BALOBA-1460 file (C-alpha; in Angstrom, 3 decimals):
// residues 65
<rec num="1" residu="m" x="-68.002" y="25.482" z="-4.341"/>
<rec num="2" residu="r" x="-66.020" y="26.309" z="-1.237"/>
<rec num="3" residu="t" x="-66.840" y="30.015" z="-1.311"/>
<rec num="4" residu="a" x="-70.551" y="29.280" z="-1.645"/>
<rec num="5" residu="y" x="-70.330" y="26.784" z="1.218"/>
<rec num="6" residu="e" x="-68.503" y="29.306" z="3.417"/>
<rec num="7" residu="r" x="-71.205" y="31.884" z="2.681"/>
<rec num="8" residu="g" x="-73.900" y="29.532" z="3.890"/>
<rec num="9" residu="y" x="-75.287" y="28.217" z="0.626"/>
<rec num="10" residu="e" x="-76.437" y="24.620" z="0.323"/>
<rec num="11" residu="v" x="-74.093" y="23.525" z="-2.458"/>
<rec num="12" residu="v" x="-74.729" y="20.595" z="-4.781"/>
<rec num="13" residu="t" x="-71.925" y="19.282" z="-6.984"/>
<rec num="14" residu="l" x="-72.935" y="17.287" z="-10.039"/>
<rec num="15" residu="t" x="-70.322" y="14.559" z="-10.061"/>
<rec num="16" residu="d" x="-70.879" y="13.555" z="-13.673"/>
<rec num="17" residu="c" x="-70.693" y="17.177" z="-14.872"/>
<rec num="18" residu="t" x="-67.186" y="17.918" z="-13.601"/>
<rec num="19" residu="a" x="-63.760" y="17.025" z="-14.932"/>
<rec num="20" residu="t" x="-60.154" y="16.783" z="-13.837"/>
<rec num="21" residu="l" x="-56.948" y="15.875" z="-15.646"/>
<rec num="22" residu="s" x="-57.059" y="12.178" z="-14.749"/>
<rec num="23" residu="e" x="-59.453" y="9.479" z="-13.583"/>
<rec num="24" residu="e" x="-57.573" y="9.249" z="-10.281"/>
<rec num="25" residu="e" x="-57.987" y="12.979" z="-9.610"/>
<rec num="26" residu="q" x="-61.689" y="12.778" z="-10.499"/>
<rec num="27" residu="r" x="-62.246" y="9.873" z="-8.120"/>
<rec num="28" residu="f" x="-60.398" y="11.681" z="-5.349"/>
<rec num="29" residu="a" x="-62.371" y="14.892" z="-5.921"/>
<rec num="30" residu="v" x="-65.715" y="13.072" z="-5.860"/>
<rec num="31" residu="e" x="-64.879" y="10.919" z="-2.834"/>
<rec num="32" residu="k" x="-62.833" y="13.341" z="-0.705"/>
<rec num="33" residu="n" x="-63.074" y="17.004" z="-1.743"/>
<rec num="34" residu="f" x="-66.661" y="17.483" z="-2.890"/>
<rec num="35" residu="p" x="-68.248" y="16.029" z="0.281"/>
<rec num="36" residu="m" x="-66.390" y="18.551" z="2.458"/>
<rec num="37" residu="f" x="-68.135" y="21.523" z="0.858"/>
<rec num="38" residu="s" x="-71.160" y="20.201" z="-0.991"/>
<rec num="39" residu="r" x="-73.658" y="17.428" z="-1.481"/>
<rec num="40" residu="p" x="-72.296" y="15.397" z="-4.412"/>
<rec num="41" residu="m" x="-74.788" y="13.706" z="-6.724"/>
<rec num="42" residu="t" x="-75.231" y="12.817" z="-10.364"/>
<rec num="43" residu="h" x="-77.198" y="15.065" z="-12.661"/>
<rec num="44" residu="d" x="-79.927" y="12.394" z="-12.890"/>
<rec num="45" residu="a" x="-80.332" y="12.338" z="-9.103"/>
<rec num="46" residu="f" x="-80.409" y="16.141" z="-9.038"/>
<rec num="47" residu="l" x="-83.093" y="16.362" z="-11.714"/>
<rec num="48" residu="e" x="-85.099" y="13.646" z="-9.989"/>
<rec num="49" residu="q" x="-85.041" y="15.622" z="-6.741"/>
<rec num="50" residu="l" x="-86.203" y="18.691" z="-8.604"/>
<rec num="51" residu="g" x="-89.053" y="16.694" z="-10.074"/>
<rec num="52" residu="g" x="-87.985" y="17.560" z="-13.603"/>
<rec num="53" residu="k" x="-86.464" y="14.305" z="-14.808"/>
<rec num="54" residu="e" x="-89.177" y="13.727" z="-17.407"/>
<rec num="55" residu="l" x="-88.976" y="17.297" z="-18.645"/>
<rec num="56" residu="a" x="-85.194" y="17.224" z="-18.893"/>
<rec num="57" residu="a" x="-85.231" y="13.909" z="-20.751"/>
<rec num="58" residu="s" x="-87.727" y="15.181" z="-23.295"/>
<rec num="59" residu="s" x="-86.219" y="18.624" z="-23.852"/>
<rec num="60" residu="g" x="-82.610" y="17.721" z="-24.603"/>
<rec num="61" residu="r" x="-80.608" y="18.634" z="-27.650"/>
<rec num="62" residu="g" x="-80.965" y="15.259" z="-29.285"/>
<rec num="63" residu="y" x="-78.678" y="13.445" z="-26.870"/>
<rec num="64" residu="t" x="-79.820" y="10.163" z="-25.405"/>
<rec num="65" residu="n" x="-78.742" y="8.375" z="-22.234"/>
């Protein structure tokens, strides 16, 4: 994320598609670290911005929300 940011890319971090070793570390990463180098958002918000929410919902691997 940081390297892409430093190279001028517009970075998006999918906050519900990342993991840490504890809930506290995850909260800290989402609230403090990610915003420094990216635009944090959920995968649903990302897909909605792409205009592919309906496609993604219908083409999953059998998982439901």
